[in-house]
C-alpha positions in Angstrom: -0.2 -0.1 0.0 1.1 3.5 -1.0 0.9 6.6 1.3 0.5 9.9 -0.5 1.9 13.1 1.4 1.0 16.5 0.4 2.8 19.5 1.7 1.0 22.4 3.9 1.3 24.4 1.1 -0.9 22.3 -1.2 -3.5 21.7 1.5 -3.8 25.6 2.1 -4.4 26.2 -1.5 -6.7 23.8 -1.9 -8.8 24.9 1.4 -8.6 28.5 -0.3 -10.3 27.2 -3.4 -12.9 25.5 -1.5 -13.8 28.7 0.5 -14.1 30.9 -2.6 -16.1 28.4 -4.6 -19.6 29.7 -5.3 -22.6 27.7 -4.5 -25.9 28.0 -6.2 -29.2 26.3 -6.3 -30.7 25.0 -9.5 -32.9 28.1 -10.2 -29.9 30.4 -9.6 -31.2 32.5 -6.9 -28.8 31.8 -4.1 -25.2 32.9 -4.2 -22.9 31.9 -1.3 -19.4 32.9 -1.8 -16.2 34.7 -0.1 -15.9 37.1 -2.9 -18.8 39.2 -2.0 -18.0 42.7 -0.8 -20.4 45.9 -0.2 -19.5 49.4 -0.9 -21.4 52.6 0.6 -23.9 53.8 -0.4 -25.7 50.9 -1.9 -23.4 48.4 -3.9 -23.3 44.8 -3.5 -20.4 43.2 -5.7 -19.0 39.8 -6.4 -15.6 39.4 -8.1 -16.7 36.1 -9.0 -19.5 37.4 -11.3 -22.0 35.4 -9.5 -25.1 37.8 -9.2 -26.3 37.3 -12.8 -29.2 35.2 -11.2 -30.6 38.3 -9.7 -32.9 40.8 -11.4 -34.3 44.5 -10.9 -37.1 44.6 -8.6 -36.3 41.3 -6.5 -35.8 41.6 -2.9 -32.5 39.8 -1.6 -31.6 38.7 1.8 -28.2 38.9 2.9 -26.6 36.5 5.5 -23.3 36.1 6.9 -22.2 39.6 6.9 -21.2 41.2 10.1 -22.6 44.5 9.0 -24.8 44.3 6.2 -27.0 41.2 7.0 -30.5 42.5 6.1 -33.3 42.5 3.3 -32.6 44.9 0.1 -34.4 45.7 -3.2 -32.5 45.5 -6.4 -32.5 48.8 -8.3 -29.8 47.8 -10.9 -28.2 44.3 -11.6 -25.4 43.0 -13.4 -23.1 39.8 -13.1 -20.7 41.5 -10.9 -22.7 43.9 -8.9 -26.1 44.9 -7.5 -27.5 48.2 -6.7 -29.8 48.1 -3.7 -31.9 50.2 -1.6 -32.1 51.2 1.3 -28.7 52.6 0.5 -27.5 52.0 3.9 -24.7 49.4 2.9 -21.7 49.7 5.2 -18.2 49.2 3.1 -16.9 45.8 3.8 -14.1 43.7 1.9 -14.8 40.4 0.5 -13.5 37.4 2.8 -16.4 36.4 4.9 -18.7 33.5 3.8 -21.8 35.4 2.5 -25.1 34.3 1.1 -27.2 36.3 -0.9 -30.8 34.9 -1.7 -34.1 35.8 -2.8 -36.3 37.3 0.3 -39.5 36.0 1.1 
C-alpha cells in the first residue's frame, strides 16, 4: 500500500479554493461565496460574477455579513454587482462567507 503525502502549502491552496467556490441552487437565486463585498452607499459586488441570477425589482436577503445582513431591493443588476435600496450598505471587503438569496 502506498501513502500519498502533501505539503502544507498544497493543503492551504486547496482550502482557499474551496472557500471561494460559488454555490448556487438550480434556480440560480442563491449565491454563497467569499468573493462578495459591499460599498457604501448601496452596492453589493461579487468578483466571481455570481450575481447574474438576480434581477431588478427582486428583494434579496444577505446573511453572513457582520455589518450588512438584512433585506434589500435591487434597483440595478449585473453579473458583478447589484445596486440596492435602502442605500445603507456599510463598506466591507470580501472574505467572509456571505449568502445572497431571494427574500420571502
